[in-house]
Backbone of each chain as ProteinMPNN parsed JSONL, in Angstrom:
{"seq_chain_A": "XXXXXXXXXXXXXXXXXXXXXXXXXXXXXXXXXXXXXXXXXXXXXXXXXXXXXXXXXXXXXXXXXXXXXXXXXXXXXXXXXXXXXXX", "coords_chain_A": {"N_chain_A": [[-17.472, -11.247, -11.33], [-14.322, -11.335, -12.589], [-11.935, -9.06, -12.233], [-9.739, -7.509, -14.529], [-6.841, -5.648, -14.196], [-7.121, -2.271, -15.111], [-5.008, -0.791, -15.153], [-2.51, 1.31, -15.884], [-0.069, 1.546, -14.604], [0.79, -0.889, -13.846], [2.111, -4.001, -15.119], [0.951, -6.879, -16.739], [2.059, -10.128, -16.4], [2.96, -13.4, -17.625], [3.234, -16.952, -16.77], [4.956, -17.336, -14.136], [1.525, -16.29, -13.666], [1.185, -12.889, -12.976], [1.267, -9.519, -11.574], [3.286, -6.736, -12.239], [5.254, -3.904, -11.295], [7.327, -0.953, -11.606], [8.515, 1.606, -9.641], [9.685, 4.919, -9.434], [11.533, 7.234, -7.418], [12.224, 10.562, -6.117], [14.091, 10.788, -4.038], [15.607, 9.171, -1.081], [14.011, 9.566, 1.31], [11.453, 9.893, 0.126], [11.068, 7.426, -1.099], [11.08, 5.821, 1.186], [8.838, 6.797, 2.545], [6.776, 6.002, 0.802], [7.108, 3.193, 0.957], [6.462, 2.734, 3.631], [3.748, 3.427, 3.622], [2.796, 1.541, 1.826], [3.286, -0.747, 3.297], [1.505, -0.438, 5.4], [-0.839, -0.679, 3.966], [-0.634, -3.347, 3.169], [-0.804, -4.571, 5.662], [-3.383, -3.896, 6.331], [-4.878, -5.135, 4.32], [-3.942, -7.694, 4.05], [-2.644, -8.502, 1.848], [0.39, -9.316, 0.456], [2.791, -8.117, -1.435], [5.729, -9.159, -3.335], [8.55, -7.305, -2.836], [11.14, -5.288, -4.115], [13.676, -2.964, -3.454], [15.656, 0.022, -3.716], [17.669, 2.925, -3.114], [16.198, 4.878, -4.589], [14.132, 3.578, -5.928], [11.343, 1.298, -6.343], [10.349, -1.979, -6.818], [7.486, -3.853, -7.43], [5.876, -6.987, -7.11], [3.05, -8.839, -7.758], [1.998, -11.848, -7.261], [-0.334, -14.081, -8.822], [-2.741, -16.391, -7.406], [-1.535, -19.726, -6.927], [-1.701, -21.632, -9.849], [-3.857, -20.231, -10.752], [-5.915, -18.761, -13.318], [-6.753, -16.306, -13.618], [-6.291, -12.937, -12.328], [-7.7, -12.012, -10.069], [-9.921, -10.444, -7.678], [-8.912, -9.275, -5.201], [-6.236, -8.883, -5.677], [-6.241, -7.133, -7.854], [-7.56, -4.971, -6.744], [-5.723, -4.281, -4.775], [-3.58, -3.543, -6.407], [-4.656, -1.27, -7.626], [-4.958, 0.327, -5.354], [-2.293, 0.713, -4.639], [-1.449, 2.207, -6.81], [-2.887, 4.52, -6.304], [-1.611, 5.383, -3.991], [0.802, 6.045, -5.054], [0.484, 7.983, -7.06]], "CA_chain_A": [[-16.676, -10.715, -12.406], [-12.919, -11.264, -12.199], [-11.49, -7.85, -12.956], [-8.32, -7.381, -14.908], [-6.612, -4.258, -13.844], [-7.011, -1.369, -16.276], [-4.091, 0.091, -14.448], [-1.294, 1.396, -16.718], [1.165, 1.481, -13.804], [1.154, -2.302, -13.695], [2.188, -4.86, -16.305], [0.525, -8.255, -16.499], [3.05, -11.087, -16.913], [2.503, -14.8, -17.604], [4.181, -18.006, -16.414], [3.629, -17.461, -13.549], [0.652, -15.118, -13.795], [1.478, -11.909, -11.932], [1.335, -8.1, -11.917], [4.571, -6.148, -11.874], [5.465, -2.481, -11.629], [8.55, -0.344, -11.083], [8.235, 2.984, -9.256], [10.893, 5.72, -9.186], [11.325, 8.294, -6.43], [13.277, 11.575, -6.22], [15.132, 10.594, -3.012], [15.313, 8.054, -0.187], [12.825, 9.814, 2.154], [10.213, 9.659, -0.644], [10.973, 5.962, -1.221], [10.766, 5.334, 2.538], [7.442, 7.168, 2.841], [5.91, 5.097, 0.023], [7.213, 1.827, 1.514], [5.698, 2.701, 4.893], [2.309, 3.421, 3.312], [2.486, 0.238, 1.209], [3.286, -1.729, 4.396], [0.223, -0.263, 6.11], [-1.864, -1.25, 3.073], [-0.486, -4.811, 3.267], [-1.324, -5.0, 6.965], [-4.86, -3.709, 6.295], [-5.553, -6.006, 3.342], [-3.411, -9.059, 4.088], [-1.996, -8.796, 0.556], [1.82, -9.028, 0.634], [3.564, -8.246, -2.668], [7.188, -9.251, -3.234], [9.036, -5.947, -3.092], [12.58, -5.019, -4.06], [13.84, -1.508, -3.519], [16.957, 0.623, -3.445], [17.513, 4.272, -2.577], [15.168, 5.713, -5.244], [13.196, 2.795, -6.763], [10.644, 0.173, -5.715], [9.695, -2.922, -7.729], [6.481, -4.675, -6.744], [5.349, -8.123, -7.859], [1.849, -9.414, -7.14], [1.736, -13.14, -7.899], [-1.689, -14.636, -8.708], [-2.736, -17.662, -6.662], [-0.957, -20.862, -7.666], [-2.593, -22.318, -10.779], [-4.978, -19.364, -11.154], [-5.828, -18.283, -14.705], [-7.089, -14.887, -13.562], [-5.579, -12.277, -11.237], [-8.557, -11.996, -8.884], [-10.372, -9.149, -7.148], [-8.102, -8.649, -4.133], [-4.967, -8.456, -6.279], [-6.483, -5.948, -8.691], [-7.891, -3.856, -5.837], [-4.449, -3.868, -4.157], [-2.805, -2.838, -7.44], [-5.238, 0.079, -7.767], [-4.647, 1.091, -4.131], [-0.872, 1.09, -4.722], [-1.365, 3.327, -7.776], [-3.399, 5.726, -5.629], [-0.55, 5.827, -3.074], [1.967, 6.537, -5.81], [0.139, 9.174, -7.875]], "C_chain_A": [[-15.234, -10.638, -11.91], [-12.306, -10.108, -12.964], [-10.04, -8.022, -13.391], [-8.021, -5.905, -14.695], [-6.486, -3.414, -15.102], [-5.906, -0.364, -15.967], [-2.773, 0.184, -15.223], [-0.01, 1.244, -15.92], [1.701, 0.05, -13.807], [1.235, -3.016, -15.035], [1.756, -6.265, -15.896], [1.536, -9.181, -17.156], [2.485, -12.497, -16.753], [3.628, -15.7, -17.108], [5.252, -17.529, -15.432], [2.844, -16.162, -13.688], [0.905, -14.154, -12.644], [1.307, -10.503, -12.488], [2.675, -7.573, -11.448], [4.537, -4.647, -12.138], [6.77, -2.014, -11.014], [8.237, 1.127, -10.835], [9.547, 3.689, -8.947], [10.546, 6.846, -8.213], [12.48, 9.29, -6.495], [14.415, 11.356, -5.216], [14.708, 9.502, -2.032], [14.119, 8.327, 0.736], [11.503, 9.553, 1.413], [9.993, 8.155, -0.826], [10.492, 5.366, 0.094], [9.294, 5.592, 2.877], [6.482, 6.252, 2.085], [5.913, 3.697, 0.628], [6.412, 1.693, 2.812], [4.199, 2.639, 4.606], [1.897, 2.106, 2.655], [2.426, -0.851, 2.291], [1.965, -1.654, 5.161], [-0.909, -0.869, 5.275], [-1.82, -2.774, 3.147], [-1.075, -5.312, 4.586], [-2.85, -4.921, 6.985], [-5.523, -4.77, 5.425], [-5.104, -7.461, 3.436], [-2.776, -9.473, 2.774], [-0.527, -8.371, 0.686], [2.567, -9.221, -0.682], [5.009, -8.591, -2.344], [7.72, -7.886, -3.664], [10.561, -5.959, -3.118], [12.74, -3.515, -4.21], [15.299, -1.152, -3.266], [16.695, 2.035, -3.0], [16.343, 5.012, -3.241], [14.257, 4.898, -6.168], [12.523, 1.714, -5.914], [10.05, -0.678, -6.832], [8.702, -3.729, -6.914], [6.029, -5.792, -7.674], [4.178, -8.705, -7.077], [1.544, -10.737, -7.83], [0.276, -13.559, -7.732], [-1.594, -15.933, -7.897], [-2.198, -18.77, -7.556], [-2.018, -21.495, -8.583], [-3.748, -21.469, -11.269], [-4.802, -18.954, -12.62], [-6.258, -16.823, -14.778], [-6.446, -14.267, -12.325], [-6.415, -12.236, -9.968], [-8.772, -10.6, -8.333], [-9.363, -8.505, -6.197], [-6.775, -8.137, -4.691], [-5.154, -7.158, -7.064], [-6.808, -4.743, -7.817], [-6.6, -3.334, -5.187], [-3.632, -3.067, -5.164], [-3.34, -1.418, -7.624], [-4.925, 0.939, -6.546], [-3.19, 1.55, -4.14], [-0.721, 2.276, -5.683], [-1.828, 4.616, -7.106], [-2.346, 6.271, -4.656], [0.562, 6.54, -3.835], [1.677, 7.853, -6.542], [0.07, 10.431, -7.015]], "O_chain_A": [[-14.951, -9.957, -10.924], [-12.171, -10.16, -14.186], [-9.23, -8.617, -12.681], [-8.846, -5.036, -14.979], [-5.812, -3.81, -16.054], [-5.897, 0.76, -16.469], [-1.995, -0.77, -15.22], [1.023, 0.863, -16.47], [2.91, -0.178, -13.774], [0.514, -2.677, -15.973], [2.148, -6.77, -14.844], [1.837, -9.034, -18.34], [1.657, -12.76, -15.881], [4.79, -15.3, -17.029], [6.39, -17.328, -15.858], [3.418, -15.08, -13.811], [0.848, -14.543, -11.477], [1.213, -10.306, -13.699], [3.144, -7.933, -10.368], [3.885, -4.179, -13.071], [7.259, -2.586, -10.04], [7.746, 1.816, -11.729], [10.418, 3.13, -8.281], [9.42, 7.343, -8.188], [13.59, 8.924, -6.88], [15.565, 11.692, -5.498], [13.603, 8.968, -2.126], [13.291, 7.439, 0.939], [10.547, 9.052, 2.005], [8.867, 7.671, -0.72], [9.606, 4.512, 0.112], [8.603, 4.729, 3.418], [5.495, 5.78, 2.648], [4.859, 3.084, 0.795], [5.769, 0.672, 3.056], [3.466, 1.896, 5.258], [0.795, 1.608, 2.888], [1.609, -1.768, 2.207], [1.385, -2.678, 5.522], [-1.821, -1.495, 5.814], [-2.867, -3.421, 3.185], [-1.755, -6.337, 4.627], [-3.521, -5.765, 7.579], [-6.608, -5.253, 5.752], [-5.799, -8.36, 2.961], [-2.41, -10.634, 2.588], [-0.235, -7.214, 0.986], [2.939, -10.343, -1.024], [5.474, -8.355, -1.229], [7.373, -7.382, -4.732], [11.199, -6.561, -2.255], [12.034, -2.874, -4.989], [16.06, -1.925, -2.684], [15.591, 2.332, -2.542], [15.578, 5.695, -2.559], [13.669, 5.456, -7.094], [13.065, 1.275, -4.9], [9.333, -0.167, -7.692], [9.03, -4.23, -5.839], [5.823, -5.578, -8.868], [4.298, -9.022, -5.893], [0.897, -10.75, -8.877], [-0.295, -13.418, -6.65], [-0.513, -16.496, -7.726], [-2.38, -18.754, -8.774], [-3.105, -21.848, -8.126], [-4.537, -21.914, -12.103], [-3.677, -18.816, -13.101], [-6.156, -16.179, -15.822], [-6.095, -14.977, -11.383], [-5.87, -12.415, -8.879], [-7.942, -9.705, -8.491], [-9.002, -7.34, -6.36], [-6.254, -7.111, -4.254], [-4.359, -6.223, -6.964], [-6.384, -3.626, -8.111], [-6.4, -2.126, -5.06], [-3.059, -2.034, -4.82], [-2.564, -0.473, -7.761], [-4.658, 2.134, -6.676], [-2.887, 2.658, -3.696], [0.026, 3.218, -5.416], [-1.239, 5.677, -7.313], [-2.205, 7.486, -4.514], [1.174, 7.49, -3.346], [2.54, 8.728, -6.623], [-0.204, 11.516, -7.527]]}, "seq_chain_B": "XXXXXXXXXXXXXXXXXXXXXXXXXXXXXXXXXXXXXXXXXXXXXXXXXXXXXXXXXXXXXXXXXXXXXXXXXXXXXXXXXXXXXXX", "coords_chain_B": {"N_chain_B": [[43.264, -0.303, 6.729], [41.612, -2.541, 4.741], [38.728, -4.071, 5.449], [37.646, -7.424, 5.248], [34.521, -8.908, 5.436], [33.989, -10.832, 8.353], [31.856, -12.218, 8.52], [29.508, -14.588, 8.947], [26.861, -14.457, 8.188], [26.658, -13.181, 5.829], [27.341, -13.529, 2.29], [30.095, -13.39, 0.135], [30.218, -12.211, -3.117], [31.279, -12.295, -6.565], [31.91, -10.283, -9.581], [29.352, -8.523, -10.253], [31.466, -7.325, -7.602], [30.194, -7.914, -4.4], [28.224, -8.07, -1.312], [25.964, -10.45, -0.076], [22.93, -11.458, 1.528], [20.381, -13.595, 2.951], [17.559, -13.354, 4.895], [15.348, -14.876, 7.174], [12.065, -14.728, 8.593], [9.69, -15.169, 11.301], [7.09, -14.146, 10.963], [5.003, -11.537, 9.369], [4.959, -9.089, 10.924], [7.461, -9.322, 12.257], [9.235, -9.263, 10.113], [8.673, -6.706, 9.148], [9.445, -5.132, 11.344], [12.213, -5.561, 11.378], [12.865, -4.453, 8.853], [12.217, -1.778, 9.278], [14.13, -1.105, 11.202], [16.441, -1.539, 9.745], [16.133, 0.418, 7.823], [16.401, 2.723, 9.358], [19.057, 2.448, 10.06], [20.232, 2.719, 7.525], [19.56, 5.386, 7.027], [21.045, 6.613, 9.027], [23.665, 5.923, 8.316], [23.951, 6.363, 5.622], [24.311, 4.336, 3.89], [22.884, 2.381, 1.459], [21.488, -0.541, 0.938], [20.479, -2.806, -1.745], [17.342, -4.103, -1.472], [15.202, -6.891, -1.273], [12.039, -8.144, -0.427], [9.536, -10.229, 1.086], [6.64, -11.562, 2.673], [7.804, -13.054, 4.788], [10.59, -12.949, 4.471], [13.805, -11.433, 3.828], [15.993, -10.21, 1.453], [19.229, -8.972, 1.156], [21.464, -6.915, -0.649], [24.68, -5.742, -0.944], [26.337, -3.78, -2.895], [29.751, -3.412, -3.902], [31.772, -0.443, -4.436], [31.773, 0.819, -7.769], [34.019, -0.839, -9.852], [35.685, -1.377, -7.751], [38.06, -3.391, -5.947], [38.008, -4.311, -3.487], [35.809, -4.684, -0.619], [35.45, -2.621, 1.259], [35.467, -0.394, 4.115], [33.038, 0.886, 5.062], [31.019, -0.633, 4.003], [31.478, -3.156, 5.096], [31.204, -2.585, 7.786], [28.513, -1.842, 7.822], [27.373, -4.277, 7.09], [28.028, -5.806, 9.34], [26.571, -4.395, 11.255], [23.965, -4.892, 10.387], [23.834, -7.62, 10.857], [23.921, -7.57, 13.618], [21.46, -6.405, 14.141], [19.82, -8.424, 13.302], [20.387, -10.778, 14.749]], "CA_chain_B": [[43.039, -1.738, 6.529], [40.295, -2.789, 4.143], [38.317, -5.318, 6.116], [36.66, -8.299, 4.572], [33.673, -9.224, 6.581], [34.185, -12.206, 8.871], [30.471, -12.327, 8.964], [28.921, -15.76, 8.272], [25.513, -14.192, 7.682], [26.783, -12.638, 4.479], [28.184, -14.227, 1.31], [30.808, -12.482, -0.78], [30.038, -12.636, -4.509], [32.121, -11.555, -7.523], [31.334, -9.939, -10.872], [30.166, -7.511, -9.611], [31.811, -7.567, -6.188], [29.092, -7.524, -3.511], [27.831, -8.941, -0.205], [24.544, -10.826, -0.154], [22.429, -12.362, 2.578], [18.935, -13.829, 2.965], [17.101, -13.456, 6.283], [13.993, -15.411, 7.29], [11.369, -14.218, 9.784], [8.538, -16.021, 11.626], [5.828, -13.563, 10.47], [5.191, -10.239, 8.716], [5.392, -8.052, 11.871], [8.906, -9.441, 12.53], [9.895, -8.763, 8.902], [8.413, -5.254, 9.135], [10.26, -4.527, 12.407], [13.6, -5.57, 10.902], [13.004, -3.493, 7.747], [12.211, -0.422, 9.842], [15.423, -0.844, 11.858], [17.453, -1.44, 8.685], [15.949, 1.739, 7.187], [16.995, 3.719, 10.266], [20.51, 2.273, 9.918], [20.588, 3.335, 6.235], [19.473, 6.852, 7.152], [22.166, 7.043, 9.881], [24.996, 5.675, 7.726], [23.994, 6.732, 4.199], [24.538, 3.117, 3.098], [21.559, 1.911, 1.015], [21.536, -1.822, 0.227], [19.314, -3.202, -2.53], [16.593, -5.019, -0.606], [13.936, -7.46, -1.751], [11.412, -8.813, 0.718], [8.156, -10.702, 1.013], [6.005, -11.585, 3.989], [8.647, -13.573, 5.886], [12.017, -13.024, 4.107], [14.441, -10.209, 3.326], [17.297, -10.385, 0.801], [19.976, -7.711, 1.083], [22.654, -6.924, -1.498], [25.531, -4.569, -0.718], [27.321, -3.728, -3.978], [30.962, -2.61, -3.691], [31.858, 0.682, -5.374], [32.076, 0.438, -9.167], [35.44, -1.046, -10.156], [36.473, -1.66, -6.54], [38.504, -4.796, -5.828], [37.741, -4.681, -2.101], [34.452, -4.268, -0.227], [35.53, -1.301, 1.91], [35.104, -0.301, 5.539], [31.638, 1.255, 5.394], [30.157, -1.759, 3.627], [31.662, -4.236, 6.073], [30.619, -2.133, 9.057], [27.052, -1.929, 7.656], [27.027, -5.716, 7.114], [28.076, -6.232, 10.752], [25.437, -3.762, 11.964], [22.743, -5.619, 9.996], [23.857, -8.898, 11.595], [23.568, -7.276, 15.02], [19.999, -6.171, 14.163], [19.103, -9.675, 13.011], [20.662, -11.818, 15.779]], "C_chain_B": [[41.65, -1.893, 5.891], [39.8, -4.115, 4.675], [37.488, -6.155, 5.155], [35.786, -8.787, 5.736], [33.93, -10.662, 7.041], [32.813, -12.768, 9.222], [29.784, -13.487, 8.254], [27.559, -15.475, 7.676], [25.595, -13.841, 6.2], [27.634, -13.532, 3.594], [28.815, -13.177, 0.41], [30.66, -13.033, -2.188], [30.909, -11.744, -5.404], [31.312, -11.199, -8.762], [29.819, -9.674, -10.793], [30.4, -7.856, -8.139], [30.686, -7.052, -5.295], [29.006, -8.487, -2.337], [26.347, -9.234, -0.342], [24.169, -11.626, 1.089], [20.916, -12.493, 2.453], [18.542, -14.088, 4.409], [15.656, -13.941, 6.294], [13.377, -14.917, 8.595], [10.128, -15.065, 10.048], [7.222, -15.478, 11.065], [6.082, -12.152, 9.921], [5.587, -9.143, 9.706], [6.897, -8.115, 12.152], [9.706, -8.931, 11.322], [9.836, -7.242, 8.875], [9.32, -4.548, 10.14], [11.727, -4.463, 11.974], [13.791, -4.516, 9.817], [13.032, -2.056, 8.263], [13.559, -0.107, 10.495], [16.552, -0.736, 10.822], [17.351, -0.082, 7.991], [16.582, 2.824, 8.049], [18.522, 3.654, 10.163], [20.982, 2.916, 8.606], [20.58, 4.848, 6.354], [20.651, 7.362, 7.985], [23.501, 6.964, 9.144], [25.103, 6.152, 6.285], [24.284, 5.539, 3.307], [23.16, 2.535, 2.753], [21.698, 0.608, 0.252], [20.357, -1.932, -0.723], [18.617, -4.288, -1.71], [15.404, -5.577, -1.379], [13.344, -8.226, -0.579], [10.002, -9.257, 0.356], [7.653, -10.799, 2.433], [6.978, -12.045, 5.082], [10.118, -13.719, 5.479], [12.513, -11.643, 3.678], [15.773, -10.614, 2.692], [17.971, -9.018, 0.758], [21.187, -7.918, 0.184], [23.401, -5.614, -1.266], [26.587, -4.532, -1.819], [28.54, -2.897, -3.573], [30.949, -1.45, -4.687], [32.273, 0.156, -6.75], [33.601, 0.288, -9.327], [36.288, -1.399, -8.941], [36.899, -3.128, -6.526], [38.351, -5.263, -4.386], [36.386, -4.111, -1.679], [34.449, -2.914, 0.459], [34.951, -1.309, 3.304], [33.617, -0.1, 5.766], [30.689, 0.104, 5.076], [30.235, -2.862, 4.683], [31.054, -3.849, 7.419], [29.082, -2.246, 8.989], [26.616, -3.388, 7.738], [27.026, -6.228, 8.56], [26.919, -5.647, 11.54], [24.123, -4.479, 11.637], [22.686, -6.951, 10.761], [23.436, -8.676, 13.043], [22.056, -7.042, 15.14], [19.25, -7.495, 14.078], [19.254, -10.712, 14.128], [19.851, -11.568, 17.055]], "O_chain_B": [[40.648, -1.433, 6.438], [40.38, -5.162, 4.391], [36.722, -5.626, 4.35], [36.26, -9.036, 6.845], [34.068, -11.577, 6.229], [32.649, -13.64, 10.075], [29.499, -13.382, 7.061], [27.132, -16.169, 6.753], [24.699, -14.17, 5.422], [28.539, -14.213, 4.075], [28.17, -12.218, -0.016], [30.948, -14.206, -2.426], [31.229, -10.607, -5.056], [30.213, -11.707, -8.985], [29.049, -10.529, -11.23], [29.622, -8.587, -7.525], [30.271, -5.899, -5.412], [29.61, -9.56, -2.341], [25.565, -8.349, -0.688], [24.983, -12.373, 1.631], [20.251, -11.608, 1.913], [19.127, -14.945, 5.072], [14.834, -13.469, 5.509], [14.082, -14.713, 9.583], [9.563, -15.627, 9.11], [6.33, -16.257, 10.726], [7.197, -11.634, 9.989], [6.46, -8.334, 9.39], [7.544, -7.075, 12.272], [10.722, -8.255, 11.483], [10.838, -6.577, 8.61], [9.895, -3.502, 9.839], [12.4, -3.451, 12.173], [14.767, -3.765, 9.848], [13.777, -1.219, 7.752], [14.075, 1.003, 10.367], [17.49, 0.044, 10.989], [18.368, 0.502, 7.615], [17.224, 3.739, 7.532], [19.195, 4.685, 10.177], [22.017, 3.581, 8.582], [21.478, 5.521, 5.848], [21.2, 8.423, 7.691], [24.365, 7.823, 9.318], [26.207, 6.331, 5.771], [24.482, 5.698, 2.103], [22.368, 2.234, 3.646], [21.991, 0.621, -0.944], [19.349, -1.247, -0.547], [19.24, -5.27, -1.307], [14.687, -4.838, -2.054], [14.067, -8.879, 0.173], [9.373, -8.723, -0.557], [8.211, -10.156, 3.321], [6.978, -11.489, 6.181], [10.834, -14.526, 6.071], [11.738, -10.8, 3.225], [16.586, -11.286, 3.328], [17.354, -8.025, 0.371], [21.85, -8.954, 0.241], [22.833, -4.528, -1.376], [27.625, -5.181, -1.696], [28.404, -1.825, -2.983], [30.201, -1.474, -5.665], [33.02, -0.816, -6.868], [34.362, 1.188, -8.974], [37.477, -1.687, -9.077], [36.186, -3.996, -7.029], [38.535, -6.441, -4.082], [35.877, -3.177, -2.298], [33.523, -2.129, 0.255], [34.075, -2.107, 3.637], [33.0, -0.813, 6.557], [29.696, -0.114, 5.77], [29.223, -3.422, 5.105], [30.463, -4.683, 8.105], [28.435, -2.678, 9.943], [25.612, -3.705, 8.376], [26.14, -6.985, 8.957], [26.345, -6.319, 12.397], [23.272, -4.651, 12.51], [21.63, -7.354, 11.246], [22.699, -9.475, 13.622], [21.445, -7.44, 16.132], [18.196, -7.672, 14.689], [18.31, -11.451, 14.408], [19.956, -12.334, 18.013]]}, "name": "protein", "num_of_chains": 2, "seq": "XXXXXXXXXXXXXXXXXXXXXXXXXXXXXXXXXXXXXXXXXXXXXXXXXXXXXXXXXXXXXXXXXXXXXXXXXXXXXXXXXXXXXXXXXXXXXXXXXXXXXXXXXXXXXXXXXXXXXXXXXXXXXXXXXXXXXXXXXXXXXXXXXXXXXXXXXXXXXXXXXXXXXXXXXXXXXX"}
Protein backbone atom coordinates (compact mmCIF):
# COMPACT_ATOMS: atom_id res chain seq x y z
CA UNK A 1 0.00 0.00 0.00
CA UNK A 2 1.58 3.29 -1.06
CA UNK A 3 0.44 5.71 1.61
CA UNK A 4 -0.40 9.29 0.87
CA UNK A 5 0.28 11.41 3.84
CA UNK A 6 -2.83 12.43 5.77
CA UNK A 7 -0.60 15.04 7.26
CA UNK A 8 -2.08 18.58 7.24
CA UNK A 9 1.34 20.12 7.89
CA UNK A 10 2.46 19.10 4.42
CA UNK A 11 1.12 20.08 1.00
CA UNK A 12 1.31 17.70 -1.93
CA UNK A 13 2.53 19.42 -5.12
CA UNK A 14 2.73 18.12 -8.70
CA UNK A 15 5.22 18.54 -11.55
CA UNK A 16 7.49 17.41 -9.99
CA UNK A 17 5.65 15.32 -7.41
CA UNK A 18 6.74 16.44 -3.94
CA UNK A 19 5.68 17.29 -0.38
CA UNK A 20 6.27 20.80 0.91
CA UNK A 21 5.80 22.52 4.24
CA UNK A 22 6.73 25.80 5.90
CA UNK A 23 7.39 25.89 9.65
CA UNK A 24 7.59 29.06 11.77
CA UNK A 25 9.53 29.41 15.01
CA UNK A 26 9.48 32.02 17.80
CA UNK A 27 13.26 32.65 17.67
CA UNK A 28 16.56 31.42 16.23
CA UNK A 29 17.39 28.95 19.06
CA UNK A 30 14.03 27.22 18.41
CA UNK A 31 14.76 27.11 14.66
CA UNK A 32 18.26 25.77 15.37
CA UNK A 33 16.94 23.08 17.73
CA UNK A 34 14.44 21.85 15.11
CA UNK A 35 17.10 21.82 12.36
CA UNK A 36 19.43 19.76 14.56
CA UNK A 37 16.68 17.21 15.26
CA UNK A 38 15.70 17.10 11.57
CA UNK A 39 19.37 16.50 10.68
CA UNK A 40 19.52 13.58 13.13
CA UNK A 41 16.35 12.18 11.53
CA UNK A 42 17.94 12.48 8.07
CA UNK A 43 21.06 10.69 9.28
CA UNK A 44 18.93 7.91 10.83
CA UNK A 45 16.65 7.44 7.82
CA UNK A 46 18.86 8.44 4.89
CA UNK A 47 16.06 10.75 3.71
CA UNK A 48 17.45 14.22 2.89
CA UNK A 49 14.83 16.90 2.22
CA UNK A 50 15.78 20.16 0.50
CA UNK A 51 15.63 22.70 3.31
CA UNK A 52 15.68 26.49 3.26
CA UNK A 53 15.64 28.43 6.49
CA UNK A 54 16.16 31.86 7.97
CA UNK A 55 16.15 33.10 11.56
CA UNK A 56 12.57 32.00 12.38
CA UNK A 57 11.33 29.80 9.49
CA UNK A 58 12.14 26.47 7.83
CA UNK A 59 10.84 25.31 4.44
CA UNK A 60 11.14 21.61 3.68
CA UNK A 61 10.69 19.95 0.30
CA UNK A 62 10.53 16.18 -0.08
CA UNK A 63 10.81 15.30 -3.77
CA UNK A 64 9.35 11.94 -4.87
CA UNK A 65 11.67 9.64 -6.81
CA UNK A 66 12.21 10.73 -10.41
CA UNK A 67 9.25 9.64 -12.54
CA UNK A 68 7.32 8.29 -9.53
CA UNK A 69 3.54 8.71 -9.58
CA UNK A 70 3.24 8.13 -5.84
CA UNK A 71 5.14 9.60 -2.89
CA UNK A 72 6.21 6.29 -1.34
CA UNK A 73 6.42 4.89 2.18
CA UNK A 74 9.76 6.34 3.28
CA UNK A 75 8.80 9.87 2.22
CA UNK A 76 5.44 9.74 3.99
CA UNK A 77 7.00 8.23 7.12
CA UNK A 78 9.66 10.99 7.10
CA UNK A 79 6.95 13.64 6.68
CA UNK A 80 5.07 12.23 9.68
CA UNK A 81 8.28 12.09 11.74
CA UNK A 82 8.99 15.75 10.92
CA UNK A 83 5.46 16.67 12.05
CA UNK A 84 6.09 14.85 15.33
CA UNK A 85 9.31 16.85 15.81
CA UNK A 86 7.48 20.09 15.14
CA UNK A 87 4.30 19.62 17.19
CA UNK B 1 34.43 52.88 4.83
CA UNK B 2 31.65 50.68 3.51
CA UNK B 3 33.46 47.67 2.15
CA UNK B 4 32.32 45.76 -0.86
CA UNK B 5 33.40 42.21 -0.55
CA UNK B 6 36.44 41.31 -2.63
CA UNK B 7 35.33 37.81 -2.10
CA UNK B 8 35.12 35.65 -5.25
CA UNK B 9 33.04 33.05 -3.44
CA UNK B 10 30.14 35.47 -3.28
CA UNK B 11 28.16 37.19 -6.05
CA UNK B 12 26.67 40.63 -5.57
CA UNK B 13 23.08 40.85 -6.84
CA UNK B 14 20.75 43.85 -7.19
CA UNK B 15 17.03 44.42 -6.69
CA UNK B 16 17.13 43.64 -3.82
CA UNK B 17 20.78 44.26 -3.00
CA UNK B 18 22.30 41.04 -1.61
CA UNK B 19 25.25 38.63 -1.60
CA UNK B 20 24.72 35.07 -2.79
CA UNK B 21 26.91 31.99 -2.95
CA UNK B 22 26.50 28.26 -3.60
CA UNK B 23 28.80 25.79 -1.84
CA UNK B 24 29.21 22.13 -2.80
CA UNK B 25 30.28 19.35 -0.42
CA UNK B 26 31.49 15.76 -1.00
CA UNK B 27 28.89 14.19 1.33
CA UNK B 28 26.20 14.92 3.93
CA UNK B 29 28.53 14.85 6.99
CA UNK B 30 30.66 17.58 5.34
CA UNK B 31 27.52 19.63 4.59
CA UNK B 32 26.30 19.10 8.16
CA UNK B 33 29.68 20.15 9.63
CA UNK B 34 29.70 23.38 7.61
CA UNK B 35 26.09 24.19 8.57
CA UNK B 36 26.89 23.70 12.25
CA UNK B 37 29.89 26.05 12.01
CA UNK B 38 27.85 28.61 10.05
CA UNK B 39 25.14 28.44 12.75
CA UNK B 40 27.74 29.12 15.45
CA UNK B 41 28.98 32.10 13.41
CA UNK B 42 25.38 33.41 13.14
CA UNK B 43 24.90 33.05 16.90
CA UNK B 44 28.21 34.89 17.55
CA UNK B 45 27.56 37.73 15.09
CA UNK B 46 23.75 37.99 15.04
CA UNK B 47 23.91 37.85 11.23
CA UNK B 48 21.37 35.31 9.91
CA UNK B 49 21.65 34.52 6.18
CA UNK B 50 18.79 32.82 4.34
CA UNK B 51 20.13 29.31 3.76
CA UNK B 52 18.87 26.51 1.55
CA UNK B 53 20.63 23.17 1.54
CA UNK B 54 20.33 19.57 0.42
CA UNK B 55 22.56 16.56 0.96
CA UNK B 56 25.68 18.00 -0.68
CA UNK B 57 25.03 21.74 -1.33
CA UNK B 58 24.37 24.93 0.62
CA UNK B 59 23.08 28.20 -0.86
CA UNK B 60 23.49 31.32 1.27
CA UNK B 61 21.83 34.68 0.69
CA UNK B 62 22.85 37.77 2.66
CA UNK B 63 20.27 40.50 2.05
CA UNK B 64 21.43 44.10 2.58
CA UNK B 65 19.32 46.23 4.92
CA UNK B 66 16.02 47.36 3.38
CA UNK B 67 16.64 50.36 1.12
CA UNK B 68 20.42 50.22 1.59
CA UNK B 69 22.57 51.10 -1.41
CA UNK B 70 25.66 49.45 0.08
CA UNK B 71 26.16 46.01 1.63
CA UNK B 72 27.65 47.22 4.92
CA UNK B 73 30.53 46.14 7.14
CA UNK B 74 28.83 43.36 9.11
CA UNK B 75 27.56 41.66 5.96
CA UNK B 76 30.93 41.78 4.24
CA UNK B 77 32.72 40.57 7.36
CA UNK B 78 30.22 37.68 7.67
CA UNK B 79 30.74 36.81 3.98
CA UNK B 80 34.52 36.70 4.55
CA UNK B 81 34.08 34.57 7.69
CA UNK B 82 31.91 32.10 5.75
CA UNK B 83 34.61 31.86 3.06
CA UNK B 84 37.17 31.12 5.76
CA UNK B 85 34.92 28.32 7.09
CA UNK B 86 34.53 26.87 3.60
CA UNK B 87 38.12 27.04 2.29
